[in-house]
C-alpha positions as CSV (number, residue, x, y, z in Angstrom):
1,M,1.9,8.4,-4.3
2,K,3.6,8.2,-1.6
3,R,3.6,4.9,0.4
4,I,2.2,4.3,3.7
5,T,5.2,2.7,5.9
6,L,4.4,0.5,9.0
7,S,5.9,2.6,11.0
8,K,3.7,5.3,10.3
9,I,1.1,3.0,10.9
10,A,2.0,1.7,14.2
11,T,2.6,5.5,15.4
12,A,-1.3,6.3,14.4
13,T,-2.4,3.7,15.8
14,F,-0.3,4.4,19.5
15,I,-1.7,7.9,19.2
16,A,-5.3,6.8,18.7
17,A,-4.5,4.4,21.5
18,I,-3.3,7.6,23.9
19,F,-6.7,9.4,22.5
20,A,-8.6,6.6,23.5
21,T,-7.4,6.4,27.1
22,L,-7.2,10.2,27.7
23,S,-10.7,10.5,26.3
24,T,-12.1,7.5,29.0
25,K,-10.2,9.3,31.9
26,I,-11.4,13.0,31.0
27,A,-14.7,11.3,30.4
28,H,-15.3,9.8,33.7
29,A,-15.5,13.5,34.8
30,E,-18.2,14.8,32.4
31,A,-22.0,15.0,33.9
32,T,-24.9,12.2,32.4
33,V,-26.4,13.7,29.0
34,Q,-29.5,13.1,27.8
35,V,-28.9,11.9,23.9
36,G,-30.9,10.3,21.5
37,I,-34.5,9.0,20.9
38,C,-36.1,7.6,23.9
39,L,-37.6,5.0,22.7
40,G,-38.5,2.9,26.2
41,G,-39.9,6.6,27.4
42,G,-38.7,7.8,30.7
43,N,-35.1,8.1,31.6
44,T,-34.0,5.2,30.2
45,C,-31.4,7.4,27.4
46,Q,-28.8,8.6,29.7
47,Y,-25.3,7.9,29.1
48,N,-22.3,9.3,29.7
49,Y,-19.3,10.8,27.6
50,S,-17.6,7.6,29.1
51,T,-20.0,5.0,27.4
52,Y,-19.5,6.7,24.3
53,V,-15.8,6.7,23.9
54,H,-15.9,2.8,25.3
55,D,-18.6,2.0,23.0
56,F,-16.9,3.8,20.6
57,Y,-13.5,1.5,20.9
58,I,-15.3,-1.5,21.0
59,Y,-17.1,-1.1,17.4
60,S,-13.2,0.1,16.4
61,L,-12.0,-2.9,17.8
62,R,-14.7,-4.8,16.1
63,L,-14.0,-3.3,13.1
64,G,-10.3,-3.7,13.4
65,L,-10.2,-7.6,13.8
66,A,-12.3,-7.9,11.2
67,L,-10.6,-5.8,8.8
68,S,-7.4,-7.3,9.8
69,G,-9.5,-10.5,9.3
70,V,-9.9,-9.9,5.6
71,M,-6.5,-8.6,5.1
72,I,-5.3,-12.3,6.6
73,M,-7.6,-13.7,3.8
74,Y,-6.8,-11.5,0.8
75,S,-2.6,-11.7,1.5
76,G,-3.6,-15.5,1.2
77,F,-5.5,-15.5,-1.7
78,I,-2.7,-13.3,-3.3
79,Y,-0.4,-15.9,-2.1
80,L,-2.2,-18.8,-3.9
81,T,-2.8,-16.7,-7.4
82,S,0.7,-15.7,-7.5
83,Q,1.8,-18.6,-9.6
84,G,5.5,-17.7,-8.5
85,D,5.7,-14.3,-9.1
86,T,7.8,-12.9,-7.1
87,T,6.1,-9.1,-6.7
88,K,2.9,-10.7,-6.0
89,L,4.3,-13.0,-3.4
90,N,6.0,-9.9,-1.6
91,K,3.2,-7.9,-2.0
92,A,1.2,-10.9,-0.1
93,K,4.0,-11.3,2.4
94,E,3.9,-7.7,3.2
95,I,0.3,-7.6,3.4
96,F,-0.1,-10.6,6.2
97,T,2.8,-8.8,7.8
98,G,1.1,-5.3,8.0
99,A,-2.5,-7.6,9.2
100,I,-0.5,-9.4,11.8
101,V,1.0,-6.3,13.0
102,G,-1.8,-4.5,13.4
103,L,-3.7,-7.2,15.2
104,F,-1.1,-7.1,17.5
105,L,-1.3,-3.5,18.3
106,L,-5.3,-3.6,18.5
107,M,-4.7,-6.9,21.0
108,S,-2.0,-4.9,22.7
109,V,-4.1,-1.9,23.1
110,Y,-7.7,-3.6,24.3
111,A,-4.7,-5.1,26.7
112,I,-3.4,-2.3,28.5
113,L,-7.1,-0.4,28.4
114,Q,-8.0,-3.6,30.2
115,F,-5.2,-3.8,32.8
116,L,-5.9,0.3,33.9
117,G,-9.9,-1.0,34.1
118,L,-11.0,1.6,31.2
């Protein structure tokens, strides 16, 4: 079984951030379209593509924050229940480090997108 290294995760996150940035830039040029079912009636359901990209990013950010919090708690659980076993301690430290790096990457992408006004 292949191991997913931290550099592969960082590369995938960076590519996703670039895609989100470019998608938002391209989406601003698109026209407004009618989507979904309008429950309120009328033209209240008109969204443009940039709205979808922005909403997708916000939901992804929330999901990433929740997952990193869960992973931090999980690594703490493993750390507390390791009973001095060095393999479990190292596993807990690796999970914690990965969660913190992922959290840092999420916040960095958020800060960059806020700085660019996207």
